[in-house]
Structure formats: structure tokens, C-alpha cells
C-alpha positions as CSV (number, residue, x, y, z in Angstrom):
1,M,-2.0,-11.1,-15.2
2,F,-2.3,-8.1,-12.8
3,R,-1.8,-4.7,-14.4
4,K,0.2,-2.2,-12.4
5,D,-1.1,0.8,-14.3
6,N,-4.8,0.4,-13.5
7,H,-5.5,2.1,-10.2
8,G,-9.1,2.4,-9.1
9,M,-10.1,3.5,-5.7
10,T,-13.2,4.1,-3.6
11,I,-14.5,7.5,-2.9
12,G,-13.6,7.0,0.8
13,I,-9.9,6.5,0.0
14,G,-9.9,9.4,-2.4
15,D,-11.5,11.7,0.2
16,E,-9.9,10.5,3.4
17,L,-6.4,9.4,2.5
18,P,-4.0,12.3,1.7
19,E,-2.6,12.2,-1.8
20,E,0.9,11.7,-0.5
21,Q,-0.1,8.4,1.1
22,Q,-2.1,7.4,-1.9
23,Q,1.0,7.8,-4.0
24,L,3.1,5.8,-1.5
25,L,0.6,2.9,-1.7
26,W,0.4,2.9,-5.5
27,D,4.2,3.1,-5.8
28,N,4.6,0.3,-3.3
29,L,2.0,-1.8,-5.1
30,D,3.5,-1.2,-8.5
31,S,7.0,-2.1,-7.3
32,F,5.6,-5.3,-5.7
33,L,3.7,-6.3,-8.8
34,S,6.8,-5.7,-11.0
35,S,9.2,-7.7,-8.8
36,N,7.1,-10.8,-8.1
37,K,5.7,-13.6,-10.3
38,E,2.0,-13.8,-10.6
39,D,1.8,-17.0,-8.6
40,Q,3.5,-15.1,-5.7
41,I,0.8,-12.4,-5.7
42,D,-2.4,-12.7,-3.6
43,R,-5.4,-10.9,-5.0
44,F,-6.0,-9.3,-1.6
45,Q,-3.4,-6.8,-0.4
46,I,-3.5,-5.0,3.0
47,Y,-1.7,-1.8,3.9
48,K,-1.7,-0.8,7.6
49,M,-0.6,2.8,8.1
50,S,0.4,4.3,11.4
51,V,2.0,7.4,12.8
52,I,5.3,6.7,14.6
53,Q,8.1,8.7,16.1
54,V,11.7,8.2,14.9
55,N,14.5,10.2,16.4
56,G,12.0,13.0,17.3
57,S,10.5,13.1,13.8
58,T,6.9,12.1,13.1
59,M,6.9,9.4,10.3
60,Q,4.5,7.3,8.3
61,K,4.8,3.6,9.0
62,V,3.4,1.3,6.3
63,I,3.0,-2.5,6.8
64,H,2.2,-4.3,3.6
65,I,0.5,-7.7,4.2
66,Q,-0.7,-10.5,2.0
67,E,-2.0,-13.8,3.3
68,Y,-0.9,-16.3,0.6
69,P,1.9,-16.7,0.1
70,L,2.5,-14.9,3.4
71,L,4.2,-11.6,3.0
72,I,4.8,-8.9,5.6
73,E,6.9,-5.9,4.6
74,E,7.4,-2.8,6.8
75,N,8.6,0.6,5.6
76,T,8.9,4.0,7.2
77,Y,8.5,7.3,5.2
78,A,8.8,11.0,5.9
79,V,5.6,12.6,4.9
80,D,3.9,15.9,5.6
81,K,0.8,14.5,7.5
82,P,1.1,10.9,8.6
83,V,-2.2,9.1,9.2
84,D,-3.5,6.0,11.0
85,S,-5.5,4.0,8.4
86,T,-5.9,0.5,6.9
87,V,-6.4,0.2,3.2
88,F,-7.5,-3.0,1.5
89,I,-6.7,-3.5,-2.2
90,Y,-8.3,-6.2,-4.3
91,L,-6.4,-6.9,-7.5
92,E,-8.3,-7.8,-10.6
93,D,-7.0,-9.4,-13.8
94,G,-5.8,-6.9,-16.3
95,Q,-8.0,-8.2,-19.2
């Protein structure tokens, strides 16, 4: 079973990704883990982040992808400093 309360990250993510985007990713991942059965969750999660313009405002676009079973979810957020980045998350069993 995957634990949603165990967030580890590399130094690169901690140093290069603003805290606001880190929190967006963890919140998104926690929600995903809580709302899906374990057999619907791939161990490998991908988050593609990009800067977009929406009605004249600069926004953070986040595309959450997993390969099996295929999942592609797209969300847009208002943040202070949007970034272009891709984050790979590998889920471990919560033993």
C-alpha cells in the first residue's frame, strides 16, 4: 500500500522547485492516492509543469501522467512564480 504521508525528495527538487509548486505536487499526489485503488496506481508518476497565459494572467499548468493504467490529468493554478519543469515521482510501498 502506498502511503500518502511519506514525502521524500531529491536535493534538486528541494533546491530548484519553489515551495509553492512542491506543495501543489504533494497535494495533487495525496489526493490521487486517496481517491484511487492501489491496482489503479502506477509506481511511476510524472508531473509536467509549464508556464501559460490565461486571460492575461501568468499561470502554472500541471499535467499529471502515469503510464499504466493510463492517466493524464491537466490542471491550472494561480501561483506567484510559475516554472517550466518535469518532476518524476517513484512511489514505494509504505512498509
